[in-house]
C-alpha positions in Angstrom: 74.6 12.9 90.3 75.6 13.5 93.9 74.0 15.5 96.7 73.0 15.7 100.3 69.6 14.5 101.8 67.6 17.4 103.3 64.3 15.6 104.0 63.2 12.0 104.7 62.2 10.1 101.6 62.7 6.7 99.9 66.0 6.4 97.9 63.9 5.2 94.9 61.8 8.3 94.9 64.9 10.5 94.8 66.3 8.5 91.9 63.2 8.9 89.8 63.2 12.6 90.7 66.6 13.0 89.0 65.8 10.6 86.1 62.4 12.0 85.0 62.0 9.7 82.0 63.4 6.6 83.5 61.7 3.2 83.7 61.5 0.8 86.6 64.0 -1.5 84.7 66.5 1.4 84.6 66.3 1.6 88.4 66.8 -2.1 88.8 69.8 -2.1 86.5 71.4 0.9 88.2 71.2 -1.0 91.5 72.5 -4.2 90.0 75.5 -2.4 88.5 76.4 -0.6 91.7 75.6 2.8 90.2 73.4 3.8 93.2 75.3 4.8 96.4 74.4 6.0 99.8 77.2 7.5 102.1 79.7 6.0 99.6 78.2 2.5 99.9 76.8 0.7 96.8 73.1 -0.1 97.2 71.4 -3.3 96.1 67.9 -4.3 95.2 67.2 -4.9 98.9 67.7 -1.1 99.4 65.2 0.0 96.7 62.7 1.4 99.2 65.2 2.4 101.9 64.3 5.6 103.7 66.8 8.4 103.6 67.4 10.7 106.6 68.7 14.3 106.5 72.4 14.5 106.4 73.1 11.4 104.3 74.8 11.7 101.0 73.6 10.0 97.8 75.1 9.3 94.4 73.7 8.2 91.1 76.3 7.4 88.4 76.0 7.1 84.7 79.0 5.2 83.1 80.7 7.0 80.2 78.9 10.2 80.7 81.1 13.2 79.9 79.8 16.6 81.2 80.8 19.7 79.3 82.9 22.0 81.5 80.9 24.9 82.9 81.1 27.6 85.6 79.1 26.3 88.5 79.6 29.3 90.8 75.9 30.2 91.2 74.8 32.4 94.2 71.6 32.9 96.1 70.8 36.7 96.1 67.3 36.9 97.6 64.6 34.6 99.0 61.4 34.4 100.9 59.4 31.4 101.9 58.2 30.6 98.4 60.7 32.1 95.9 64.4 32.6 95.4 66.5 34.8 93.1 69.9 33.5 92.1 72.9 34.5 90.0 73.5 32.2 87.1 77.1 32.3 85.7 77.6 32.6 81.9 77.8 29.3 80.1 75.9 27.4 82.8 72.8 25.8 81.3 69.6 26.3 83.3 68.4 22.7 82.8 69.6 19.5 81.3 71.1 19.4 77.8 72.4 16.6 75.6 75.8 16.9 77.5 74.9 18.4 80.9 72.8 16.7 83.4 74.8 17.0 86.6 76.0 20.6 86.1 72.9 22.7 85.4 71.5 25.5 87.4 68.4 23.7 88.6 70.4 20.5 89.3 72.9 22.5 91.5 70.2 24.3 93.4 68.3 21.0 94.1 71.5 19.3 95.1 73.1 21.9 97.3 70.1 23.4 99.1 67.2 22.0 101.0 64.9 22.8 98.1 65.2 19.5 96.3 61.9 20.2 94.4 62.9 23.7 93.2 61.6 24.8 89.7 62.6 27.4 87.2 60.0 30.2 86.8 61.7 31.5 83.6 64.8 30.8 81.5 68.0 32.4 80.3 70.2 31.2 77.4 73.2 29.2 78.6 75.6 31.9 77.6 73.7 34.7 79.3 74.5 35.5 82.9 72.5 37.0 85.7 69.3 36.9 87.7 67.0 33.9 87.6 63.8 33.5 89.6 62.9 30.0 91.0 60.1 28.6 93.0 61.1 26.5 96.0 58.7 23.6 95.3 56.2 22.4 92.8 53.3 23.9 94.7 54.9 27.4 94.5 55.8 26.8 90.9 52.2 26.1 89.9 51.0 29.1 92.0 53.4 31.7 90.6 53.7 30.5 87.0 50.0 31.4 86.5 50.6 34.9 87.8 54.1 35.5 86.5 53.1 38.5 84.5 52.0 40.2 87.7 54.9 38.9 89.8 57.6 40.3 87.3 57.1 44.0 87.3 60.3 44.7 85.4 63.3 42.8 83.9 66.4 44.7 82.9 69.5 43.5 81.2 72.9 45.0 80.3 74.7 44.2 77.1 77.9 45.3 75.5 77.3 45.8 71.8 79.5 46.5 68.8 79.5 50.1 67.5 78.0 53.3 68.8 74.3 53.9 68.3 73.1 57.2 66.9 70.4 57.3 69.7 70.5 57.5 73.4 67.1 55.8 73.9 65.2 53.5 71.5 62.1 51.4 71.9 62.3 48.5 69.4 59.0 47.0 68.3 58.8 44.2 65.7 57.6 40.7 65.2 60.0 37.9 66.0 59.6 34.8 63.9 61.5 31.7 62.9 62.1 30.7 59.3 62.2 27.1 58.0 65.1 27.7 55.6 67.4 29.2 58.3 70.6 27.1 58.6 70.5 27.9 62.3 67.3 26.3 63.6 67.1 28.3 66.9 67.5 31.6 65.1 64.7 34.1 65.1 64.3 37.2 62.8 62.8 40.7 63.2 60.0 41.0 60.6 57.3 43.5 59.8 53.6 43.1 59.1 54.3 43.5 55.4 57.0 40.8 55.4 54.6 38.4 57.2 51.9 39.0 54.7 54.2 38.8 51.6 56.0 35.7 52.9 53.7 33.1 54.4 56.5 30.8 55.6 57.4 32.7 58.7 56.9 30.5 61.8 55.1 31.8 64.9 55.5 35.5 64.5 55.1 37.3 67.9 55.1 41.0 68.6 58.1 41.9 70.7 59.1 45.2 72.4 62.2 46.2 74.2 63.3 49.6 75.6 67.0 50.3 75.0 69.1 53.0 76.7 72.8 53.9 76.2 74.8 53.8 79.5 78.4 54.0 78.4 80.8 53.8 75.5 84.3 52.5 75.2 87.0 51.2 72.8 87.5 47.4 73.0 90.2 45.7 71.0 90.4 48.7 68.7 86.7 48.8 68.1 84.0 51.1 69.5 81.6 49.3 71.8 78.5 50.5 73.8 77.0 49.4 77.1 73.2 49.3 76.6 70.5 48.8 79.2 67.7 46.6 77.9 64.2 46.6 79.5 61.9 43.8 78.4 58.4 45.0 77.6 57.6 41.5 76.2 59.4 38.2 76.8 60.3 36.3 73.6 63.1 33.9 72.9 66.3 35.7 71.8 64.4 39.0 71.9 67.2 41.3 73.0 69.8 39.6 70.9 67.7 39.7 67.7 66.6 43.3 68.1 70.0 44.7 68.8 71.4 42.9 65.8 68.6 44.2 63.6 69.5 47.8 64.9 73.0 47.2 63.6 74.6 46.6 67.0 75.0 42.9 67.8 76.1 41.8 71.2 79.8 41.2 71.7 80.5 37.5 71.7 77.1 36.5 70.2 77.7 33.5 68.0 74.3 33.5 66.3 73.5 37.2 65.7 76.9 38.6 65.0 78.9 37.8 61.8 75.9 36.3 60.2 76.0 33.2 62.5 79.3 32.1 61.0 80.9 31.1 64.3 77.8 29.2 65.5 77.8 27.1 62.3 81.6 26.6 62.6 81.2 25.4 66.2 78.8 22.6 65.0 81.7 21.1 62.9 84.7 21.9 65.1 85.7 23.6 68.4 86.3 27.3 68.1 89.9 28.4 68.7 91.5 31.4 70.3 91.5 33.4 67.1 87.7 32.8 66.7 87.0 34.1 70.2 89.3 37.1 69.6 87.1 38.1 66.6 83.9 37.4 68.5 85.2 39.6 71.3 84.4 37.2 74.1 84.0 33.5 74.8 80.2 34.0 75.3 77.7 36.8 74.6 78.1 39.7 76.9 74.4 39.9 78.0 73.7 40.0 81.7 70.3 39.9 83.5 71.0 42.7 86.0 67.8 43.8 87.7 64.4 42.4 88.7 61.5 44.2 90.2 58.9 41.9 91.8 55.4 42.4 93.2 55.1 39.9 96.0 51.8 40.1 97.7 51.7 43.9 97.1 55.3 44.5 98.2 57.7 46.0 95.7 61.0 44.1 95.8 64.0 45.3 93.8 66.9 42.9 93.2 70.2 43.9 91.5 72.9 41.6 90.4 76.4 43.0 89.9 78.1 39.6 89.5 79.4 40.6 86.1 80.9 37.8 83.9 84.7 37.4 83.9 84.8 38.6 80.2 82.8 41.7 81.0 84.3 44.9 79.6 85.4 47.1 82.4 
């Protein structure tokens, strides 16, 4: 983990900020092994409480750690004194995963801006690109998370889906629930009241609503595809992906909700190859968070993001 110092603070405090579940013994071992550096110089136990000054560069190293390659080209699109809206590239995780600690959206924002205590106000799947809203510090995070439903007036996405819907506009309303026997643990399903009553093993069913609108149609790799605008009326995990698949139009490149999840399960055993991605239609799901409308202290703020993924169908 490397970055620039933007405000005075002890080196030890910064280390614990980046290693949230670390113990004091981890910190001492990191110093003893030369894994803590300041301006390229290894630090020792004598430097544990050393005060950093703006402009210095720090580094925390984890031997043997192998980061998954990701697109780190995030962009700041809008900000005020408390909030910022940024573009997240497709395949960049928003926070740490089993493989990615250094290259995540929140890590990059904290490392390359003065907002070293920035927090995510909501999340996107790693493969989804587009607009993310962040609080600049923990105080603003606590303040706005409590009123997020008032802050976010509207969230709209765009998705390329397989096939051509028989409708121009459609409001999907269903319960989304997990199932204990699903071979894909993260998968959710569209279910009805009747299904919930008949099968008591659905997990955490939640009512979910999305407004869909057809924007364009095309032929892609010999198959009809449709560009759909998706406006969230509720915010559930995998909501857009699940509902579009249930409507018979899964998102191009979606490994879980197209082809019955075959490619997601295959990827657990082996890396996907070019032929797999050719069948999926893209290296990642073509879902993009394109528009946010905010209500900030009574002011309506509209933010659009046209940083389309490289695989986007033009």
